[in-house]
C-alpha positions in Angstrom: -34.1 48.9 -94.6 -37.9 47.7 -94.3 -39.7 49.1 -91.3 -41.2 45.6 -89.9 -44.5 47.2 -87.3 -46.3 44.8 -85.5 -49.4 43.0 -87.5 -52.4 43.7 -85.7 -53.8 40.0 -86.3 -50.8 38.3 -85.0 -51.2 40.1 -82.2 -54.5 39.8 -81.4 -53.9 35.6 -81.8 -51.3 36.3 -79.2 -52.9 37.6 -76.4 -55.7 35.1 -77.2 -53.6 31.9 -76.5 -52.3 34.0 -73.7 -56.0 34.1 -72.4 -56.5 30.6 -73.1 -53.5 29.1 -71.0 -54.4 31.3 -68.1 -57.4 30.2 -68.2 -56.8 26.3 -68.4 -54.4 26.6 -65.8 -56.9 28.2 -63.4 -59.2 26.0 -64.5 -57.4 22.5 -63.2 -60.0 19.4 -63.9 -61.7 18.0 -60.4 -59.3 15.9 -58.7 -61.9 13.5 -56.9 -60.5 10.2 -54.8 -62.2 8.3 -52.2 -60.1 9.2 -49.4 -57.3 11.9 -49.1 -54.4 11.1 -47.0 -51.7 13.7 -46.2 -48.5 12.3 -45.3 -46.8 9.1 -47.1 -45.0 8.5 -43.7 -45.6 4.9 -41.9 -48.9 6.1 -40.5 -50.2 7.5 -43.7 -49.0 4.4 -45.3 -50.6 1.8 -42.6 -54.0 4.1 -43.2 -53.7 3.8 -47.7 -52.8 -0.2 -47.1 -56.0 -0.8 -44.6 -58.7 1.2 -46.8 -57.1 -0.9 -50.1 -57.3 -4.0 -48.0 -61.5 -3.3 -47.5 -61.4 -1.6 -51.2 -61.3 1.7 -51.2 -59.0 4.1 -52.9 -57.4 7.1 -51.6 -54.5 9.3 -52.5 -51.5 10.5 -50.7 -50.3 13.9 -50.8 -46.4 14.1 -49.6 -44.0 17.2 -49.5 -41.2 15.5 -50.3 -40.0 13.5 -53.4 -39.9 10.0 -51.3 -42.4 8.1 -49.4 -41.1 6.9 -45.8 -40.3 10.3 -43.8 -38.4 9.4 -40.4 -39.6 5.8 -40.4 -37.5 5.3 -43.7 -34.5 6.9 -41.8 -35.3 5.0 -38.2 -33.5 2.2 -36.0 -36.5 0.4 -37.1 -37.2 -0.4 -33.2 -40.9 -0.8 -32.4 -42.7 -1.3 -28.9 -44.5 -4.7 -29.1 -46.3 -7.2 -26.3 -46.3 -11.0 -26.3 -44.2 -11.8 -29.0 -42.5 -15.2 -30.2 -39.3 -13.6 -29.8 -40.7 -13.0 -25.9 -40.9 -16.1 -25.1 -37.7 -17.2 -26.8 -35.9 -15.1 -24.6 -37.3 -16.3 -21.6 -39.2 -12.6 -20.4 -42.5 -13.4 -21.8 -44.8 -10.5 -21.4 -48.3 -9.9 -21.1 -50.4 -6.9 -21.9 -51.9 -6.1 -17.9 -47.4 -5.8 -17.3 -47.5 -3.9 -20.1 -50.4 -1.2 -19.4 -48.7 -1.1 -15.9 -45.5 0.1 -17.5 -46.5 2.7 -20.2 -49.1 4.2 -17.6 -46.4 4.3 -14.7 -43.4 5.7 -17.0 -46.3 8.2 -18.7 -47.7 9.3 -15.8 -47.7 13.2 -15.0 -48.4 14.4 -11.6 -49.5 17.9 -12.2 -51.4 16.4 -15.7 -53.4 14.2 -17.4 -50.5 12.1 -18.6 -51.6 9.1 -20.9 -54.8 8.2 -22.5 -55.8 5.1 -20.7 -58.4 3.9 -23.4 -55.2 3.9 -26.5 -52.7 2.6 -23.9 -55.0 -0.1 -23.3 -55.8 -0.6 -27.3 -52.0 -0.8 -27.8 -51.2 -3.5 -25.0 -53.8 -5.6 -26.1 -53.4 -5.1 -30.3 -49.7 -4.8 -30.7 -49.0 -8.1 -31.4 -51.8 -9.2 -33.6 -51.7 -5.4 -35.3 -48.4 -4.4 -35.8 -46.5 -8.0 -35.2 -48.3 -10.3 -36.9 -49.4 -7.8 -39.7 -45.5 -6.9 -40.7 -44.2 -10.2 -40.8 -47.4 -11.0 -43.2 -45.7 -8.4 -45.0 -42.5 -10.2 -45.4 -40.7 -7.6 -42.2 -38.0 -9.6 -39.9 -37.4 -8.9 -36.8 -34.2 -9.8 -35.0 -33.8 -12.3 -32.6 -33.1 -10.4 -29.4 -35.6 -8.1 -27.9 -34.1 -5.2 -26.1 -34.9 -3.5 -22.8 -35.2 0.1 -22.5 -35.7 2.4 -19.3 -39.3 2.2 -18.5 -40.2 -1.2 -19.3 -40.7 -4.3 -17.2 -39.2 -6.7 -19.8 -37.5 -6.2 -23.2 -40.0 -4.9 -25.9 -37.9 -2.8 -28.1 -38.1 -5.2 -31.5 -35.6 -4.0 -33.9 -36.6 -4.6 -37.8 -33.7 -6.4 -39.8 -32.4 -3.7 -41.8 -33.9 -1.0 -39.8 -36.6 2.0 -41.2 -36.0 1.2 -45.2 -37.2 -2.5 -44.5 -39.9 -1.6 -42.7 -41.5 0.7 -44.9 -40.6 -1.2 -48.5 -43.1 -4.0 -47.5 -46.2 -1.7 -46.6 -45.1 0.6 -49.5 -44.8 -2.1 -51.9 -48.4 -4.1 -51.2 -49.9 -0.3 -51.5 -48.7 -0.3 -54.7 -49.6 -4.1 -55.8 -53.2 -3.4 -54.3 -53.4 -1.0 -56.7 -55.5 1.9 -54.9 -53.3 3.9 -53.7 -52.6 7.0 -56.1 -49.2 9.1 -54.9 -48.8 12.7 -55.4 -45.4 13.9 -54.3 -43.4 16.8 -53.9 -46.8 18.6 -53.1 -47.7 20.8 -50.2 -51.3 20.6 -48.4 -51.6 24.7 -48.0 -55.5 24.1 -46.7 -58.6 22.1 -45.6 -61.5 22.5 -47.4 -65.0 21.7 -45.9 -68.8 22.5 -47.3 -71.1 23.5 -44.0 -68.8 21.5 -41.2 -68.0 19.0 -43.0 -64.8 18.0 -44.7 -64.3 17.7 -48.0 -61.0 17.7 -49.5 -57.8 19.7 -49.3 -56.2 22.4 -51.3 -52.7 22.0 -52.4 -49.7 23.1 -54.8 -46.7 21.9 -56.0 -43.3 22.7 -54.2 -42.3 24.0 -57.7 -44.3 26.5 -57.8 -47.8 26.5 -59.9 -51.6 27.4 -59.7 -52.9 25.3 -56.4 -55.4 22.3 -56.9 -58.4 21.0 -55.3 -58.7 17.6 -54.4 -62.1 16.8 -53.2 -62.7 13.5 -51.1 -65.4 12.6 -48.5 -63.0 11.6 -46.0 -59.2 13.5 -45.3 -56.9 11.6 -42.8 -54.6 13.9 -41.9 -50.8 12.1 -41.3 -48.4 15.1 -41.5 -46.7 14.0 -38.2 -45.2 16.3 -35.4 -44.0 20.1 -34.6 -40.6 19.5 -33.3 -38.7 21.1 -36.5 -40.8 24.0 -35.8 -38.6 26.0 -32.6 -41.1 28.2 -32.7 -43.9 25.3 -32.1 -41.4 23.8 -29.9 -41.1 27.4 -27.6 -44.4 28.0 -27.2 -45.7 25.2 -25.8 -42.5 24.5 -24.1 -43.2 22.7 -20.9 -43.0 25.0 -17.5 -40.5 23.0 -15.6 -38.0 23.2 -17.7 -35.4 26.2 -18.3 -35.5 26.4 -22.6 -31.7 25.1 -24.2 -29.4 27.9 -24.9 -28.6 26.0 -28.1 -31.7 23.7 -29.3 -30.9 21.6 -32.2 -33.9 20.7 -34.0 -33.8 16.3 -34.6 -37.4 15.7 -35.6 -38.3 15.0 -39.2 -37.4 17.7 -41.1 -41.1 18.3 -43.2 -42.4 17.9 -38.7 -43.2 21.9 -38.8 -46.8 21.6 -37.3 -48.8 22.0 -40.4 -51.3 19.2 -40.1 -51.9 21.0 -36.1 -52.4 24.1 -38.2 -54.7 23.1 -40.8 -56.4 21.2 -38.2 -57.2 24.1 -35.7 -58.9 26.2 -38.9 -61.0 24.1 -38.9 -61.9 24.0 -35.4 -60.1 20.9 -34.2 -58.8 20.7 -30.3 -54.6 20.6 -29.7 -54.3 18.9 -26.4 -51.1 18.0 -24.3 -48.8 19.9 -26.1 -46.4 20.0 -23.5 -45.6 16.9 -23.7 -42.4 16.5 -26.1 -40.1 13.7 -25.9 -36.6 15.7 -26.5 -33.0 14.1 -26.4 -29.6 15.2 -24.9 -27.7 13.4 -27.7 -28.5 15.6 -30.2 -24.9 15.8 -32.4 -24.5 18.6 -34.6 -24.6 18.1 -38.4 -22.5 19.4 -40.7 -24.3 22.5 -41.2 -24.4 23.1 -37.3 -28.1 23.7 -37.3 -30.1 20.6 -37.6 -29.1 17.3 -35.3 -28.5 13.2 -35.3 -29.0 11.4 -31.8 -25.8 9.6 -31.7 -24.6 7.6 -28.5 -22.0 5.1 -27.1 -23.3 3.3 -24.5 -19.6 2.8 -22.8 -18.6 6.5 -22.2 -19.5 9.1 -19.5 -20.6 12.1 -19.5 -18.9 15.6 -18.3 -19.3 18.9 -18.2 -17.6 22.4 -18.9 -16.1 21.5 -15.3 -14.8 18.2 -16.7 -16.5 16.3 -14.2 -19.4 14.2 -14.1 -23.0 15.2 -13.2 -25.4 11.9 -13.7 -25.9 8.3 -14.3 -25.2 8.0 -18.1 -28.2 6.1 -19.5 -30.9 6.2 -22.4 -33.5 7.2 -20.0 -34.4 10.4 -21.5 -37.4 11.1 -18.6 -34.0 12.1 -16.4 -30.9 12.7 -18.6 -32.4 15.4 -20.8 -33.8 18.0 -17.8 -30.0 17.0 -16.1 -28.6 18.5 -18.8 -30.6 21.5 -19.1 -28.8 22.2 -16.0 -25.0 22.3 -17.1 -23.3 25.3 -17.9 -24.3 26.2 -21.7 -27.1 23.3 -21.7 -23.9 21.0 -23.0 -21.7 18.3 -22.0 -18.6 15.8 -23.7 -19.4 11.8 -23.9 -15.6 10.7 -23.2 -14.2 7.0 -24.5 -11.4 5.4 -26.0 -10.7 3.7 -29.1 -11.6 -0.3 -27.6 -15.3 1.8 -27.2 -14.9 3.4 -30.6 -17.0 0.8 -32.4 -19.9 1.5 -29.3 -20.5 5.2 -31.3 -24.2 4.7 -32.8 -25.7 7.4 -35.0 -29.1 6.8 -36.1 -30.1 5.4 -39.3 -26.1 5.3 -39.9 -24.3 2.0 -41.0 -21.3 2.0 -39.3 -19.0 2.3 -42.5 -21.0 5.5 -43.0 -20.3 6.4 -38.9 -16.4 5.9 -40.0 -16.6 7.8 -42.5 -19.1 11.0 -42.0 -18.1 11.1 -38.7 -15.1 10.1 -37.5 -12.8 11.0 -40.4 -15.2 14.1 -41.8 -13.1 17.4 -40.8 -16.4 19.1 -40.8 -16.9 17.1 -37.8 -13.5 18.2 -36.2 -15.2 21.1 -34.3 -17.1 18.7 -32.1 -15.2 15.6 -32.2 -11.5 15.6 -30.6 -9.1 13.1 -30.5 -5.8 12.6 -28.5 -3.5 10.3 -26.9 -3.1 11.2 -23.6 -6.5 12.8 -21.2 -4.6 16.1 -20.2 -4.3 16.5 -24.5 -7.5 15.7 -25.1 -9.1 17.8 -22.1 -6.9 21.3 -23.9 -8.5 19.8 -26.9 -11.9 19.8 -25.7 -11.6 23.2 -23.5 -11.7 21.3 -20.5 -9.9 21.5 -17.5 -6.6 18.6 -18.0 -6.2 18.6 -14.0 -9.8 17.6 -13.5 -10.7 15.6 -16.3 -7.7 13.2 -15.5 -9.0 13.1 -11.8 -12.6 11.9 -13.4 -11.3 9.2 -15.5 -9.2 8.0 -12.5 -12.5 7.9 -10.5 -14.3 5.9 -13.4 -11.7 3.7 -13.6 -11.3 2.8 -10.2 -15.0 2.6 -9.4 -15.2 0.2 -12.7 -12.7 -2.1 -11.2 -14.2 -2.2 -7.8 -17.9 -2.8 -9.7 -19.2 0.3 -7.8 -20.2 3.5 -9.1 -20.1 5.9 -5.8 -21.4 8.8 -7.3 -24.6 7.6 -9.2 -25.0 4.3 -9.0 -24.4 3.2 -12.3 -22.1 0.1 -12.4 -24.2 -3.1 -11.7 -27.5 -1.0 -11.1 -29.0 -1.0 -13.7 -30.3 -4.1 -16.5 -29.0 -3.1 -19.9 -28.6 -5.6 -22.7 -24.9 -3.7 -23.0 -23.7 -5.1 -19.6 -21.8 -2.9 -17.6 -19.2 0.0 -18.9 -15.8 -0.7 -19.0 -12.5 1.3 -18.5 -11.5 4.0 -20.6 -7.8 3.6 -20.5 -7.3 2.7 -24.1 -6.0 5.5 -26.3 -6.7 7.1 -28.5 -9.2 8.7 -26.1 -12.3 10.6 -27.6 -14.6 13.0 -26.4 -17.6 14.0 -28.6 -19.7 17.5 -27.6 -24.0 16.5 -27.7 -26.5 19.5 -27.5 -30.2 19.2 -26.5 -31.8 18.3 -29.4 -35.9 18.0 -30.4 -37.4 14.5 -31.4 -40.6 14.0 -30.7 -44.4 15.2 -30.2 -46.4 13.5 -28.2 -49.1 15.9 -27.8 -51.6 17.2 -30.8 -54.3 17.2 -32.5 -57.4 15.5 -30.0 -58.8 12.2 -32.1 -61.7 9.7 -30.8 -61.0 6.1 -30.4 -61.5 5.5 -34.4 -59.0 8.8 -35.1 -61.9 11.2 -35.9 -60.6 14.7 -35.4 -62.4 16.1 -32.1 -63.3 20.3 -31.6 -63.4 21.8 -28.7 -66.7 20.4 -27.5 -65.4 17.4 -28.0 -67.4 16.3 -31.3 -65.9 14.4 -34.2 -65.5 16.8 -37.4 -67.4 15.2 -40.1 -65.0 14.1 -43.0 -61.6 14.5 -41.0 -59.2 12.1 -39.4 -55.9 12.2 -38.1 -53.2 9.7 -36.9 -49.8 9.0 -35.9 -47.0 11.6 -34.6 -49.7 14.5 -35.5 -52.1 13.5 -32.7 -49.1 13.0 -30.1 -49.4 9.3 -30.6 -53.0 8.8 -29.5 -52.0 10.2 -26.0 -50.0 6.5 -25.3 -46.9 8.1 -23.5 -48.3 10.8 -21.8 -45.5 12.7 -20.3 -42.6 10.2 -21.3 -42.0 7.8 -23.8 -41.1 4.0 -23.7 -39.1 3.8 -27.0 -40.2 2.0 -30.0 -44.2 3.5 -29.0 -43.7 6.3 -31.8 -43.3 3.7 -34.9 -46.4 1.1 -33.1 -48.9 4.3 -32.6 -48.5 5.3 -35.6 -49.2 1.9 -37.4 -51.9 1.2 -35.3 -53.4 4.8 -35.7 -53.4 5.1 -39.6 -55.1 1.1 -39.2 -57.7 2.1 -37.2 -58.5 5.4 -39.2 -58.7 3.0 -42.5 -60.9 0.5 -41.1 -62.7 3.3 -39.5 -63.4 4.9 -42.9 -64.1 1.9 -44.7 -66.4 1.0 -41.9 -68.5 3.9 -42.0 -68.3 3.9 -46.0 -70.1 0.1 -45.9 -72.6 1.4 -43.2 -73.9 4.4 -45.5 -74.0 1.9 -48.8 -76.2 -0.1 -47.1 -78.3 2.7 -45.9 -78.3 4.1 -49.3 -79.8 0.7 -50.7 -83.8 0.5 -52.0 -85.6 -0.8 -49.6 
């Protein structure tokens, strides 16, 4: 047998190749762009579109492998003021009326409430900057405008095809204009700066590897809220509310406050973090950890005693605190087979609701069904005699068109009208829990979306848009539905224009005199 020892020359060559590999990996080529946008949700893409329109290129760095984030999975409802659909529906709107509604609904007796400058901008410009812009991109709205809590007239405009049909035209236009580079599956871990100016970001691919530095003259943070970070939610929890026993996370999966932390690390100020829009309509997904938003407008809500405890509605300003007061911070929504089709789950189509919820064995823990109310009560762990009495009383009040207990019937103007009796078997009970949803406080910005420091001064080169900013404070303590997507579009476009304008001004200054 011939002994084959290691060849010293071969080992040396191997070592040299290993060193060259590691040195080249560590010395990534410099990545430089005009503007870097962190986040490919609707705020980030609106900013990229606006920059492209003004001839400015950008790189959009996104943690997930797809664009769109929460907006893509949404119902596609946007609050807009003064549209043809409102006129055609016989309920015309005006900026003055909308301003009064926004300010009144978002008021905070013990705090600052809405940012009046941004509210004024929203109500004045939503028709042009949201409606006209989206129509021009090929987005279509349903003819019927929906009245949501806090509004004097219907303002909730739903996109035909929901969130997917809202996002696709914006993304398509960004691609076709040829000035946007998408860097997907990449996590931004910190901002970079020279002196007091932001000069780029450090990022790493989600599959691992050496961090890469991306340089730019301006950085726009569009990372979303913090409602999927229960530690942050608890840290900034409103002092006037009890914290729920079981709290589902229902914000976008990547809405973990990363942008807040990065902005803070360079001196950015956080404002009104206690303003959180959380829902009482959280339905556990099959894993039981995260929540999905579901509701049935024809149901009644009962607590563990089998009794109604409030006027059921979509007014989260009222319903969420009441649910927190109930035993276990939970309740059951009761409805019958005639109202089964009115069980909605945000972002889900009817076939998916039927297959993924009603026919899903994994959801049976939270969904009970029976041919009698007493059997339904036993399945849900509720007192049968009490639940039977609750339903009997409800049906009598429906027949009399008078909710003597909570004033729900006939007193509230809703697009779905008065609720019906619950009398057609089989009967259903669905258990709901509080769920985190949206951030209405965040990184402080000025009217150009520049991030402000603790002294109220802009941090050079750093911008923030969308839910990261608490929607620019448009909502104050309580949100009128549709202002989230709307404010994301507005702030994104404002930031893009502000950067383009600043760059144009700088070019003129640099021209030889």
